[in-house]
KOLBA-613791 format. One record per residue: residue in three letters; x, y, z of N, C-alpha, C, O in turn; chain. Coordinates in pm, whole numbers. Atoms other than C-alpha are relative to their C-alpha. Layout:
N
<rec "ALA" <X Y Z> <X Y Z> <X Y Z> <X Y Z> "A">
...
This chain:
199
<rec "MET" <79 -116 6> <4 -3 6> <90 137 -3> <184 153 75> "A">
<rec "GLY" <-78 -124 15> <138 341 -94> <-26 92 139> <-115 76 223> "A">
<rec "ARG" <15 -90 -108> <193 614 150> <-134 99 -6> <-173 141 -115> "A">
<rec "LEU" <114 -71 4> <-114 815 245> <46 160 -32> <143 213 22> "A">
<rec "SER" <-38 -152 10> <-106 1184 117> <-54 74 118> <-140 31 195> "A">
<rec "LEU" <39 -80 -116> <-137 1464 358> <-144 18 21> <-193 11 133> "A">
<rec "LYS" <139 -24 0> <-496 1533 262> <-79 -129 53> <-177 -119 127> "A">
<rec "GLU" <64 116 -49> <-588 1170 319> <22 -30 156> <-68 -80 223> "A">
<rec "ARG" <-30 7 -133> <-429 1163 654> <-79 105 90> <-113 82 206> "A">
<rec "LEU" <69 -94 -80> <-601 1481 753> <-151 -49 17> <-215 -36 121> "A">
<rec "VAL" <151 52 -14> <-948 1323 670> <2 -93 98> <-80 -84 189> "A">
<rec "ALA" <-13 101 -100> <-836 1020 864> <-2 45 146> <-67 -6 236> "A">
<rec "ARG" <-27 -49 -149> <-726 1222 1169> <-142 66 36> <-187 48 149> "A">
<rec "ARG" <134 -63 -32> <-1065 1421 1153> <-99 -103 46> <-179 -83 138> "A">
<rec "ALA" <101 99 -30> <-1255 1097 1154> <46 -58 142> <-43 -97 218> "A">
<rec "ALA" <-43 74 -112> <-1058 958 1440> <13 87 128> <27 43 242> "A">
<rec "GLU" <-32 -113 -97> <-1021 1292 1629> <-60 -17 141> <3 10 244> "A">
<rec "ALA" <80 -1 -109> <-1297 1227 1875> <59 -92 111> <54 -59 229> "A">
<rec "GLY" <-56 93 -106> <-1130 936 2053> <143 -31 -7> <188 -108 79> "A">
<rec "GLU" <-124 25 0> <-779 930 1951> <99 75 82> <108 196 67> "A">
<rec "PRO" <-95 -69 -84> <-519 1019 2190> <104 57 -75> <151 -12 -166> "A">
<rec "VAL" <-89 -66 77> <-274 1272 2062> <141 -63 -7> <212 -58 -107> "A">
<rec "GLU" <-123 73 -17> <26 1068 2204> <26 -88 -98> <142 -95 -137> "A">
<rec "GLN" <-19 100 88> <-35 790 1955> <53 44 -146> <117 -30 -221> "A">
<rec "ALA" <-35 -55 142> <19 1014 1642> <156 28 -2> <213 82 93> "A">
<rec "PRO" <-135 -23 8> <375 1025 1515> <32 156 -10> <-50 241 -44> "A">
<rec "GLY" <-35 -155 16> <569 1359 1524> <-50 72 125> <-123 17 207> "A">
<rec "ARG" <26 -103 -98> <536 1660 1757> <-75 109 -74> <-56 137 -192> "A">
<rec "TRP" <66 -140 33> <307 1968 1733> <101 121 14> <158 140 121> "A">
<rec "TYR" <-76 -135 -13> <504 2294 1664> <-92 105 -53> <-183 79 -132> "A">
<rec "VAL" <67 -116 39> <374 2639 1621> <68 97 -78> <171 147 -33> "A">
<rec "LEU" <-61 -93 75> <454 2867 1339> <-66 146 13> <-187 167 25> "A">
<rec "HIS" <58 -137 15> <428 3244 1333> <-28 25 -147> <49 -12 -235> "A">
<rec "THR" <14 -35 144> <281 3362 1020> <-47 153 -18> <-88 212 82> "A">
<rec "TYR" <61 -130 27> <177 3705 866> <-154 -19 28> <-220 -111 -21> "A">
<rec "SER" <151 19 -36> <-178 3764 1016> <-90 18 -139> <-66 108 -220> "A">
<rec "GLY" <77 4 108> <-445 3686 756> <35 -96 -110> <-43 -122 -202> "A">
<rec "TYR" <-60 88 98> <-220 3448 563> <-3 -137 47> <55 -226 -15> "A">
<rec "GLU" <-17 144 -62> <-276 3142 789> <-42 -110 -91> <25 -213 -101> "A">
<rec "ASN" <40 103 87> <-482 2951 537> <70 -18 -133> <68 -128 -190> "A">
<rec "LYS" <-91 -8 112> <-262 3043 243> <129 -84 40> <175 -171 -34> "A">
<rec "VAL" <-119 78 -39> <40 2913 447> <-21 -144 28> <70 -226 13> "A">
<rec "LYS" <23 142 -21> <-129 2596 538> <-5 -70 -145> <58 -174 -166> "A">
<rec "ARG" <-6 63 142> <-203 2522 159> <137 -1 -60> <177 -94 -131> "A">
<rec "THR" <-149 -2 61> <154 2629 68> <84 -116 63> <150 -197 -2> "A">
<rec "ILE" <-77 132 -63> <302 2384 333> <-42 -115 -50> <45 -195 -86> "A">
<rec "GLU" <53 123 65> <75 2113 204> <72 -34 -128> <125 -144 -142> "A">
<rec "SER" <-56 11 128> <206 2166 -148> <141 -33 1> <188 -121 -72> "A">
<rec "ARG" <-143 11 -1> <562 2194 -60> <40 -139 61> <133 -204 13> "A">
<rec "VAL" <-21 136 -57> <547 1875 167> <-8 -96 -112> <79 -182 -126> "A">
<rec "GLU" <21 117 111> <416 1672 -137> <123 30 -98> <202 -60 -127> "A">
<rec "ALA" <-108 -26 106> <662 1851 -388> <145 -58 58> <223 -120 -14> "A">
<rec "LEU" <-134 30 -60> <961 1788 -145> <18 -143 51> <123 -183 102> "A">
<rec "ASP" <8 141 -44> <862 1430 -68> <31 -4 141> <124 -74 182> "A">
<rec "LEU" <-32 5 -149> <846 1498 306> <-133 -50 72> <-155 -26 190> "A">
<rec "THR" <126 58 -65> <506 1320 366> <18 -99 112> <-71 -126 192> "A">
<rec "ASP" <-12 96 -101> <665 1069 581> <64 70 119> <98 -1 214> "A">
<rec "ARG" <-41 -56 -122> <790 1331 827> <-86 126 35> <-75 176 146> "A">
<rec "VAL" <88 -109 -22> <532 1616 795> <-133 -54 5> <-173 -100 -102> "A">
<rec "TYR" <123 91 -9> <196 1466 908> <-123 89 -6> <-225 46 -60> "A">
<rec "ASP" <117 -75 -3> <-41 1752 959> <10 152 18> <93 200 96> "A">
<rec "VAL" <-2 -160 -9> <-101 2129 927> <-149 46 36> <-242 12 -37> "A">
<rec "ILE" <146 -69 -39> <-413 2310 1098> <20 141 26> <129 184 64> "A">
<rec "VAL" <21 -121 -46> <-525 2654 1151> <-109 -3 90> <-221 -8 40> "A">
<rec "PRO" <105 19 -97> <-726 2633 1472> <-110 116 -21> <-85 236 -26> "A">
<rec "THR" <107 -92 29> <-1068 2780 1410> <-101 -46 96> <-92 -156 152> "A">
<rec "GLN" <133 25 -72> <-1403 2799 1599> <-113 68 -69> <-101 177 -124> "A">
<rec "GLU" <126 -61 68> <-1750 2860 1468> <-54 97 89> <-69 65 207> "A">
<rec "GLU" <78 -101 -76> <-1917 3183 1590> <-121 32 -83> <-119 21 -205> "A">
<rec "VAL" <128 -48 63> <-2267 3300 1510> <13 155 25> <24 207 135> "A">
<rec "GLU" <0 -150 -7> <-2256 3673 1413> <-152 35 -34> <-221 -34 -109> "A">
<rec "ILE" <146 -59 35> <-2591 3864 1398> <18 131 -74> <71 227 -18> "A">
<rec "LYS" <-14 -117 84> <-2600 4116 1121> <-123 17 -65> <-176 -72 -131> "A">
<rec "ALA" <126 -26 63> <-2906 4297 1014> <-120 -98 40> <-208 -129 -39> "A">
<rec "GLY" <95 104 -46> <-3114 4054 1222> <1 -135 -52> <-95 -211 -42> "A">
<rec "GLN" <-9 141 59> <-2976 3747 1047> <125 -57 73> <224 11 101> "A">
<rec "ARG" <-114 65 -51> <-2755 3482 1202> <85 -47 -112> <37 -101 -212> "A">
<rec "HIS" <-105 46 97> <-2451 3408 1007> <105 -81 78> <160 -27 174> "A">
<rec "THR" <-107 62 -65> <-2202 3122 1110> <127 40 -84> <134 45 -207> "A">
<rec "VAL" <-135 -44 65> <-1846 3232 1048> <113 -84 73> <87 -122 187> "A">
<rec "GLU" <-120 71 -35> <-1508 3050 1108> <86 104 58> <142 179 -23> "A">
<rec "LYS" <-102 -79 -57> <-1301 3251 1347> <136 -73 39> <137 -182 96> "A">
<rec "LYS" <-131 49 -44> <-930 3193 1397> <13 5 148> <-18 108 208> "A">
<rec "VAL" <-18 -1 -142> <-854 3091 1752> <127 83 34> <127 153 135> "A">
<rec "PHE" <-123 -37 -30> <-496 3204 1735> <46 80 -140> <130 23 -211> "A">
<rec "PRO" <-34 -80 111> <-464 3484 1445> <149 13 -4> <212 55 93> "A">
<rec "GLY" <-156 -33 14> <-101 3490 1305> <64 -139 34> <187 -144 32> "A">
<rec "TYR" <-73 120 -30> <-37 3117 1399> <-50 -127 -78> <-167 -137 -113> "A">
<rec "VAL" <43 130 75> <-40 2770 1223> <54 -105 87> <161 -82 144> "A">
<rec "LEU" <-46 114 -70> <0 2437 1399> <55 -107 -106> <-10 -129 -208> "A">
<rec "VAL" <-47 105 103> <219 2163 1214> <59 -108 86> <135 -88 180> "A">
<rec "ARG" <-51 130 -76> <286 1809 1334> <104 -74 -105> <76 -109 -220> "A">
<rec "LEU" <-97 38 88> <614 1683 1209> <119 -70 93> <126 -55 215> "A">
<rec "ASP" <-116 48 -56> <933 1494 1284> <103 105 -36> <141 119 -152> "A">
<rec "LEU" <-98 -115 31> <1179 1787 1318> <136 -48 -32> <195 -125 44> "A">
<rec "ASP" <-152 31 53> <1518 1752 1120> <15 124 -80> <-68 214 -93> "A">
<rec "ASP" <-46 -120 86> <1709 1986 899> <-94 30 -113> <-132 144 -139> "A">
<rec "ASP" <83 -8 118> <1494 1899 592> <-128 63 36> <-164 163 -28> "A">
<rec "THR" <145 -47 -34> <1145 1959 761> <21 142 50> <-55 233 17> "A">
<rec "PHE" <-18 -145 -61> <1289 2265 952> <1 108 -104> <-73 207 -98> "A">
<rec "TYR" <-24 -103 102> <1407 2452 642> <-115 -2 -92> <-148 106 -141> "A">
<rec "ALA" <109 -2 98> <1118 2346 422> <-109 79 50> <-167 159 -23> "A">
<rec "ILE" <110 -74 -53> <862 2476 666> <43 151 40> <-34 245 19> "A">
<rec "LYS" <-50 -140 -25> <1060 2781 779> <-3 85 -112> <-39 203 -103> "A">
<rec "ASN" <-17 -103 114> <1118 2906 427> <-134 9 -94> <-137 57 -207> "A">
<rec "THR" <131 -23 64> <753 2885 334> <-46 146 -12> <-47 218 88> "A">
<rec "PRO" <43 -147 12> <629 3219 203> <-116 17 108> <-205 -66 127> "A">
<rec "GLY" <118 -23 -100> <413 3385 482> <41 -41 137> <-17 14 232> "A">
<rec "VAL" <-32 49 -123> <588 3195 767> <121 86 53> <228 93 -7> "A">
<rec "THR" <-126 -85 -51> <810 3427 985> <91 -87 86> <204 -44 114> "A">
<rec "GLY" <-87 82 -82> <947 3139 1199> <-83 -94 89> <-206 -91 97> "A">
<rec "PHE" <55 95 -110> <892 2863 1465> <-27 84 126> <38 187 147> "A">
<rec "VAL" <-10 -43 -143> <784 2950 1813> <110 -69 67> <111 -192 69> "A">
<rec "ASN" <-114 75 -51> <1100 2875 1986> <53 58 142> <19 164 193> "A">
<rec "ILE" <-70 -29 -138> <1302 2879 2311> <139 -6 -17> <183 -116 -49> "A">
<rec "ASN" <-141 -7 15> <1667 2976 2293> <29 -42 -157> <123 -117 -183> "A">
<rec "ASN" <-17 11 127> <1632 2974 1912> <-10 -150 -47> <43 -188 -151> "A">
<rec "LYS" <26 146 43> <1526 2596 1904> <-156 -5 9> <-218 28 110> "A">
<rec "PRO" <148 17 4> <1164 2529 1791> <-51 -91 110> <-4 -203 128> "A">
<rec "SER" <53 47 -116> <964 2441 2090> <-140 -75 -12> <-244 -9 -23> "A">
<rec "PRO" <121 57 19> <703 2163 2062> <-110 28 101> <-77 62 215> "A">
<rec "LEU" <102 -1 -93> <367 2182 2225> <-26 -121 90> <-5 -235 49> "A">
<rec "ALA" <26 116 -90> <273 1970 2519> <-125 -58 -42> <-215 19 -74> "A">
<rec "ASP" <101 68 44> <24 1705 2428> <-134 36 50> <-233 27 -23> "A">
<rec "ALA" <122 -58 -57> <-240 1845 2671> <-41 120 -54> <-161 148 -57> "A">
<rec "GLU" <23 -134 73> <-214 2178 2499> <-73 -43 -135> <-175 16 -170> "A">
<rec "VAL" <41 40 136> <-278 2002 2160> <-140 -55 23> <-228 -23 -58> "A">
<rec "GLN" <123 60 -22> <-571 1805 2308> <-107 121 16> <-215 123 -44> "A">
<rec "ASN" <98 -104 -27> <-736 2121 2432> <-29 77 -137> <-146 103 -165> "A">
<rec "ILE" <13 -76 122> <-686 2308 2095> <-98 -81 -90> <-200 -30 -137> "A">
<rec "LEU" <93 86 85> <-840 2012 1898> <-138 -20 41> <-231 -29 -39> "A">
<rec "LYS" <129 15 -55> <-1118 1969 2140> <-80 128 -16> <-201 125 -34> "A">
<rec "GLY" <58 -138 16> <-1187 2343 2117> <-54 25 -130> <-151 98 -149> "A">
<rec "MET" <50 -30 143> <-1221 2332 1743> <-115 -85 -35> <-187 -50 -128> "A">
<rec "THR" <111 96 40> <-1472 2036 1738> <-110 -11 91> <-222 -40 47> "A">
<rec "ALA" <99 41 -94> <-1659 2007 2059> <-99 123 43> <-213 102 85> "A">
<rec "GLU" <85 -102 -62> <-1792 2350 2151> <-110 37 -114> <-90 29 -236> "A">
<rec "ALA" <110 -44 88> <-2132 2473 2012> <46 149 -51> <126 214 15> "A">
<rec "PRO" <-31 -114 62> <-2109 2781 1784> <-12 119 108> <-117 116 172> "A">
<rec "LYS" <26 -111 -76> <-2065 3107 1997> <-53 101 -66> <-17 122 -182> "A">
<rec "VAL" <72 -103 61> <-2291 3397 1937> <90 123 32> <123 156 146> "A">
<rec "LYS" <-83 -137 -13> <-2086 3716 1877> <-99 109 -4> <-168 129 -104> "A">
<rec "VAL" <98 -112 -2> <-2292 4012 1992> <76 130 23> <176 137 94> "A">
<rec "THR" <-59 -130 -9> <-2208 4368 1964> <-82 81 91> <-48 197 112> "A">
<rec "PHE" <70 -84 -90> <-2471 4480 2205> <66 19 136> <142 -68 180> "A">
<rec "GLN" <-60 -21 -144> <-2372 4630 2549> <-117 52 86> <-215 109 38> "A">
<rec "ILE" <83 -55 -109> <-2554 4716 2864> <-15 164 -12> <86 234 -5> "A">
<rec "GLY" <8 -135 9> <-2698 5068 2826> <-30 44 -138> <-74 157 -159> "A">
<rec "ASP" <27 -32 146> <-2731 5053 2440> <-162 25 -8> <-247 -41 51> "A">
<rec "SER" <143 -12 54> <-3057 5188 2301> <-31 -83 -119> <40 -81 -220> "A">
<rec "VAL" <20 89 106> <-3221 4938 2087> <-161 20 -44> <-247 71 27> "A">
<rec "ARG" <136 -5 46> <-3536 4916 1875> <-37 -151 -19> <36 -226 -83> "A">
<rec "ILE" <51 137 3> <-3740 4586 1912> <-62 -18 -151> <-149 53 -200> "A">
<rec "THR" <44 31 148> <-3785 4433 1553> <-120 -101 -19> <-183 -108 -125> "A">
<rec "ASP" <70 112 20> <-4003 4139 1630> <-75 -25 124> <-35 30 226> "A">
<rec "GLY" <92 31 -112> <-4273 4005 1870> <-103 104 39> <-122 204 -30> "A">
<rec "PRO" <110 -95 -31> <-4551 4178 2052> <45 140 32> <-40 229 39> "A">
<rec "PHE" <-38 -127 -28> <-4331 4473 2134> <83 76 -118> <155 174 -101> "A">
<rec "ALA" <-72 -52 123> <-4200 4536 1776> <-28 153 -19> <-143 197 -10> "A">
<rec "ASP" <-9 -135 30> <-4121 4896 1702> <17 82 130> <50 201 121> "A">
<rec "PHE" <-34 -80 -129> <-4091 5001 2080> <160 11 3> <238 -67 -53> "A">
<rec "THR" <-160 -5 -24> <-3739 5128 2183> <8 -10 157> <-87 8 233> "A">
<rec "GLY" <-26 24 -138> <-3565 5062 2516> <149 3 21> <225 20 -75> "A">
<rec "LYS" <-138 15 -35> <-3235 5036 2690> <37 -139 53> <-38 -195 133> "A">
<rec "ILE" <-27 126 -52> <-3058 4714 2753> <49 2 132> <145 71 167> "A">
<rec "ASP" <-35 10 -151> <-3041 4628 3114> <81 -119 46> <145 -112 151> "A">
<rec "GLU" <-66 111 -35> <-2895 4288 3120> <16 -89 -144> <-67 -87 -235> "A">
<rec "ILE" <-33 79 115> <-2735 4052 2862> <49 -143 52> <136 -154 138> "A">
<rec "ASN" <-29 132 -32> <-2722 3667 2886> <60 -74 -126> <-13 -117 -215> "A">
<rec "HIS" <-62 51 125> <-2465 3532 2632> <-32 -161 -19> <-55 -212 -128> "A">
<rec "GLU" <25 135 14> <-2519 3166 2722> <-138 -29 -64> <-152 -113 -153> "A">
<rec "ARG" <147 21 53> <-2900 3186 2652> <-27 64 -131> <-125 32 -198> "A">
<rec "GLY" <30 -99 121> <-2870 3443 2364> <-116 88 30> <-198 121 -54> "A">
<rec "LYS" <136 -88 -35> <-3123 3655 2553> <62 128 63> <177 134 107> "A">
<rec "MET" <-32 -131 -78> <-3122 4017 2692> <-126 65 39> <-229 54 -27> "A">
<rec "LYS" <111 -68 -58> <-3349 4222 2905> <13 145 -44> <118 207 -30> "A">
<rec "VAL" <5 -143 44> <-3455 4564 2761> <-119 54 77> <-228 -3 84> "A">
<rec "LEU" <88 -90 -71> <-3626 4834 2973> <-81 69 -101> <-28 153 -174> "A">
<rec "VAL" <90 -84 100> <-3920 4959 2763> <-101 73 93> <-152 30 197> "A">
<rec "SER" <91 -99 -74> <-4129 5253 2867> <-140 -18 -37> <-173 20 -150> "A">
<rec "PHE" <142 18 14> <-4500 5165 2892> <-77 110 104> <-60 105 226> "A">
<rec "PHE" <85 -84 -80> <-4740 5448 3016> <76 63 96> <22 79 206> "A">
<rec "GLY" <-85 -64 -92> <-4457 5619 3188> <63 -88 89> <115 -35 187> "A">
<rec "ARG" <-61 91 -108> <-4325 5308 3372> <100 -81 -84> <70 -118 -198> "A">
<rec "GLU" <-97 89 86> <-4014 5112 3255> <-26 -139 36> <-31 -167 156> "A">
<rec "THR" <37 142 -11> <-4094 4746 3217> <104 -81 -67> <129 -57 -185> "A">
<rec "PRO" <-99 102 65> <-3825 4465 3152> <-58 -86 -96> <-153 -154 -59> "A">
<rec "VAL" <36 90 92> <-3878 4279 2844> <106 -85 -43> <211 -34 -82> "A">
<rec "GLU" <-112 80 31> <-3679 3970 2772> <-15 -43 -160> <-116 -94 -208> "A">
<rec "LEU" <-21 21 154> <-3573 3930 2400> <120 -89 -45> <227 -92 17> "A">
<rec "ASP" <-114 72 72> <-3362 3701 2179> <77 95 -76> <22 188 -135> "A">
<rec "PHE" <-83 -117 69> <-3061 3893 2032> <-59 19 -140> <-34 128 -191> "A">
<rec "LEU" <41 -35 136> <-3232 3863 1687> <-119 92 18> <-161 147 -84> "A">
<rec "GLN" <139 -76 -7> <-3546 4053 1816> <27 153 21> <-65 229 52> "A">
<rec "ALA" <-27 -134 -30> <-3370 4382 1850> <115 54 -77> <205 -25 -105> "A">
<rec "GLU" <-121 -61 77> <-3127 4618 1658> <38 127 67> <-50 201 110> "A">
<rec "ARG" <-54 -117 -50> <-2904 4893 1787> <-49 136 -56> <-40 156 -177> "A">
<rec "GLU" <55 -142 54> <-3051 5251 1748> <132 64 -47> <227 75 31> "A">
<rec "THR" <-116 -84 36> <-2797 5440 1542> <-11 141 20> <83 215 -8> "A">
């Protein structure tokens, strides 16, 4: 059987990720500094270089740690992938002169995270936490509302009323808005989608 390509190994790793302890995987995880915004390009370039330089037996995996977040824009929920560590890429490899120079000289890479000029591998526990964080957590809702903001209610029985945010509960995706009825302020609980900030 021929050697698996980097992409095939990546698919296999994703499938096994839920239960596979990191220690069993060959190589160690290292962290690369990259130009911010170039993480995905660096990942693709490393994968191509590894294939071209025939280093697939020593460079096993390249990931840009991301987490899904739900952004609310114009009353709509959008799921977006946010980089957990902007400006960094993780690579699992057997470090030797060939792999070091191939990875370090990849366009967009500014260097390995190192101690005393020696690339420093991540502890297995750190890697477990990063991988778990990428797959296990439910999407976070990114909210730009703040306590004290004036909002207009866009949905439900109080649509078109305005009020001030008194409380925000990120876990539940809810907020309490103080709405003035007949001269009295009444707290109304709303979903984040049911209001928009007054400009």
